[in-house]
C-alpha positions as CSV (number, residue, x, y, z in Angstrom):
1,M,3.3,-17.7,0.8
2,Q,6.9,-16.2,1.3
3,Q,6.1,-13.0,0.0
4,I,3.1,-12.3,2.0
5,L,4.9,-13.3,5.1
6,E,7.8,-11.1,4.0
7,M,5.7,-7.7,3.4
8,L,4.0,-8.9,6.2
9,K,7.2,-8.5,8.7
10,L,9.0,-5.6,6.4
11,Q,5.7,-3.5,7.8
12,Q,5.7,-4.5,11.4
13,E,9.4,-3.2,11.2
14,L,8.2,-0.3,9.4
15,N,5.4,0.5,12.4
16,D,7.8,-0.6,15.4
17,A,10.6,1.8,13.9
18,T,7.9,5.0,13.3
19,N,5.5,4.3,15.7
20,G,7.4,2.9,18.8
21,E,6.7,-0.8,19.5
22,G,3.2,-1.2,21.1
23,W,1.5,1.0,18.2
24,E,-1.5,-1.8,17.7
25,K,-3.0,-0.4,21.0
26,G,-3.5,2.5,18.7
27,V,-1.2,5.3,19.7
28,T,2.1,6.2,18.3
29,Q,5.6,6.6,20.8
30,N,4.6,10.6,20.7
31,G,0.9,10.3,21.6
32,K,-0.6,10.8,18.0
33,I,-3.9,8.5,17.8
34,I,-3.7,5.6,15.0
35,D,-6.6,5.2,12.7
36,W,-5.1,2.7,9.6
37,K,-9.2,2.7,8.5
38,R,-9.0,6.0,7.3
39,C,-5.6,5.6,6.0
40,I,-7.2,3.1,3.7
41,Y,-10.0,5.0,2.8
42,M,-8.3,8.5,2.3
43,E,-5.6,6.4,0.1
44,S,-9.1,4.9,-2.1
45,A,-10.1,8.2,-2.3
46,E,-6.7,9.6,-4.1
47,L,-6.6,6.2,-6.2
48,I,-10.3,7.4,-6.9
49,D,-9.4,10.3,-8.3
50,S,-6.9,8.7,-10.7
51,F,-9.6,8.4,-12.9
52,A,-10.7,11.3,-14.0
53,W,-14.0,10.4,-12.5
54,K,-16.0,13.9,-12.4
55,H,-18.3,14.5,-15.4
56,W,-17.3,18.2,-15.6
57,K,-14.0,18.3,-15.5
58,A,-11.2,16.9,-17.9
59,I,-13.9,14.3,-18.9
60,K,-11.3,13.1,-21.8
61,K,-8.7,12.6,-19.9
62,E,-6.9,8.9,-19.9
63,P,-6.6,7.5,-16.1
64,D,-3.1,7.9,-14.7
65,W,-2.4,4.0,-14.2
66,E,1.3,4.5,-13.1
67,N,-0.4,6.6,-9.9
68,I,-3.4,4.1,-9.5
69,K,-0.8,1.4,-8.7
70,I,1.0,3.4,-6.2
71,E,-2.2,4.2,-4.5
72,T,-2.7,0.3,-4.6
73,I,0.4,-0.1,-2.9
74,D,-0.3,2.3,-0.5
75,I,-3.9,1.2,0.9
76,W,-2.0,-2.1,0.4
77,H,0.8,-1.1,3.4
78,F,-2.2,0.2,5.8
79,A,-3.9,-2.5,4.8
80,L,-1.6,-5.0,6.4
81,S,-1.2,-2.4,9.6
82,L,-4.8,-3.4,9.9
83,L,-4.3,-7.0,9.9
84,L,-1.1,-7.2,12.0
85,Q,-3.3,-4.9,14.6
86,E,-6.4,-7.0,14.4
87,Y,-4.1,-10.2,14.8
88,K,-2.4,-9.1,17.6
89,L,-5.3,-7.5,19.5
90,Q,-7.4,-10.4,19.3
91,D,-4.7,-12.7,20.0
92,R,-5.2,-14.4,16.6
93,G,-1.6,-15.8,16.4
94,T,1.6,-15.2,14.6
95,I,2.4,-13.2,12.0
96,E,2.8,-16.6,9.9
97,D,-0.3,-17.9,11.2
98,L,-1.4,-14.2,9.3
99,A,0.6,-15.3,6.3
100,K,-1.4,-18.4,5.8
101,H,-4.9,-17.1,6.9
102,I,-4.0,-14.5,3.8
103,V,-3.2,-16.6,1.4
104,D,-6.1,-19.1,2.2
105,Q,-8.1,-16.7,1.5
106,E,-11.0,-16.9,-1.7
107,G,-9.3,-14.8,-4.8
108,Y,-5.5,-15.1,-3.6
109,K,-4.8,-18.0,-6.4
110,A,-6.2,-15.5,-9.1
111,F,-4.3,-12.5,-7.2
112,A,-1.0,-14.9,-7.4
113,S,-1.4,-15.5,-11.3
114,L,0.8,-14.3,-13.7
115,D,-1.5,-15.1,-16.6
116,Y,-4.7,-13.7,-15.0
117,R,-6.3,-10.6,-16.9
118,P,-9.4,-9.4,-15.4
119,E,-11.8,-6.3,-17.3
120,A,-13.6,-4.0,-16.0
121,D,-14.4,-0.4,-17.3
122,H,-13.2,2.5,-14.8
123,Y,-16.8,3.1,-12.9
124,E,-16.7,-0.3,-12.1
125,I,-13.2,-0.7,-10.9
126,I,-14.1,2.3,-8.6
127,Q,-17.1,0.5,-7.4
128,M,-15.0,-2.2,-6.5
129,V,-12.3,0.5,-4.5
130,E,-15.6,1.7,-3.2
131,H,-17.1,-1.7,-2.0
132,M,-12.8,-2.5,-0.6
133,M,-13.7,1.2,1.1
134,Y,-16.9,-0.3,2.7
135,D,-15.5,-3.2,4.4
136,V,-13.7,-1.2,6.7
137,L,-16.3,1.4,7.5
138,K,-19.5,-0.6,7.7
139,P,-21.7,-0.1,10.6
140,E,-21.8,-3.2,12.2
141,G,-17.9,-3.5,12.2
142,F,-14.7,-4.5,10.3
143,D,-14.7,-7.4,7.9
144,L,-11.2,-8.4,8.2
145,D,-11.6,-11.4,5.6
146,A,-13.6,-9.1,2.9
147,L,-11.0,-6.6,2.8
148,I,-8.4,-8.9,1.8
149,R,-10.8,-10.8,-0.8
150,D,-12.1,-7.2,-1.9
151,F,-8.6,-6.0,-1.9
152,F,-7.3,-8.6,-4.5
153,V,-10.1,-8.0,-6.9
154,M,-9.8,-4.4,-6.8
155,A,-5.9,-4.2,-7.1
156,L,-5.7,-7.4,-10.0
157,H,-8.4,-4.8,-11.9
158,C,-5.7,-1.9,-11.2
159,G,-2.9,-3.5,-13.1
160,V,-1.6,-5.5,-9.7
161,N,-1.5,-8.6,-9.7
162,L,0.8,-10.3,-6.6
163,Q,4.7,-10.0,-8.4
164,T,3.8,-6.3,-9.2
165,L,2.5,-5.6,-5.6
166,Y,5.8,-7.4,-4.3
167,T,8.3,-5.4,-6.3
168,L,6.5,-2.2,-5.5
169,Y,5.5,-2.8,-2.2
170,I,9.2,-3.4,-1.3
171,G,10.5,-0.2,-3.6
172,K,7.9,2.1,-1.5
173,N,8.6,0.5,2.2
174,I,12.0,1.7,1.5
175,L,11.1,4.9,0.2
176,N,8.8,5.0,3.9
177,S,11.9,4.6,5.6
178,F,14.0,7.0,3.5
179,R,11.0,9.5,4.0
180,Q,11.0,8.5,7.9
181,D,15.1,9.0,8.0
182,H,15.0,12.3,6.3
183,G,12.2,14.7,8.1
184,Y,8.7,13.3,7.2
185,K,7.5,13.0,10.6
186,E,9.1,16.9,10.9
187,G,7.7,18.2,8.2
188,S,11.0,19.1,6.7
189,Y,11.3,16.7,4.1
190,I,11.2,17.3,0.2
191,K,8.9,15.3,-1.6
192,T,8.8,16.5,-5.1
193,W,12.3,16.0,-6.6
194,N,13.3,18.0,-9.6
195,G,10.2,18.2,-10.9
196,K,9.2,14.5,-9.9
197,E,7.2,13.2,-7.2
198,D,9.6,10.9,-4.8
199,N,7.1,7.8,-6.1
200,V,8.3,8.4,-9.5
201,V,11.8,8.2,-8.8
202,M,11.2,5.5,-6.7
203,Q,10.0,3.9,-9.7
204,D,12.6,5.1,-12.3
205,I,15.6,3.5,-10.1
206,M,14.1,0.3,-9.7
207,A,13.4,-0.1,-13.2
208,K,16.7,1.2,-14.6
209,H,18.2,-1.3,-11.8
210,P,15.9,-4.1,-11.9
211,H,18.2,-6.2,-9.2
212,Y,18.9,-3.6,-6.7
213,G,18.4,-5.2,-3.0
214,A,16.9,-3.2,-0.4
215,S,20.4,-1.2,0.9
216,E,21.2,-0.4,-2.5
217,L,17.6,1.1,-3.4
218,Y,17.8,3.1,-0.4
219,E,21.6,4.3,-1.4
220,G,20.1,5.4,-4.9
221,L,17.1,7.5,-3.4
222,K,19.6,8.7,-1.4
223,A,22.5,10.0,-3.9
224,V,19.2,11.6,-5.5
225,Y,18.0,13.3,-2.4
226,T,21.6,15.0,-1.9
227,T,21.5,17.1,-5.1
228,L,18.1,18.7,-4.1
C-alpha cells in the first residue's frame, strides 16, 4: 500500500500547488473550472491514438508502446485527482483510507504482481480503454470502484504494472512540477527539447540514472532545459 499512498500524497501536493488549496470544490485559485473526468477521457483518446487504429491511415504502423505507457501514467494522475476529490467531497475518510480502498479492489493483486503477463490484441485493449472511459461518463453517475478496477486491467495490457506505474508516475510528477515552475500555466513553457518531447527526455534521464531521487531528477531536467 505504501507506493499507492505515496502517489496519492504527491498528487495532493501537486494539485494544491498548481490549483490552490480547496481545488476539490472544482475551481482553481484562478477561477478555472476543474473537470478531472474530461481530463481522463481526453488522455484516454490520446492513448487510443497511439495504437494506430485508423483503417484508412498508416494501417501497418506498430503501436507506440512507450507513448502508451506515458498516456497510462497521465490517466493515473487524473484518476488519482478524481479519487481524491470524491473522497474529500463525500467525506469518506483520510488519504490513508483511500489508499487502502484502492489496494482492496479486485484486480490489484494481479496489477501488483511482477509475473502476470496478460495477452490481448490491439482492438481488445482499445475496448478496455473505452470501457474505463465509460466508468466516468455513464449517465447514472461516476463509478469510483469500477474506474479503479478497469484501470488496473487496462494498464496491465498496456505494459504497466504497479512497479512500472510507480516509477513512471514519480518521474512524471517531477516533470509536471518542473513544467509549472517554468511557465506551463502561462503558456511560455517549451515542451520539445532538442527534437524530443520532454516526456521522452525525462525517461532518458531516469534510464541513465535509475537511482536518482526527486531533487536529482528535477536538477537533471533543469540542466537540459537551460540549454534550449
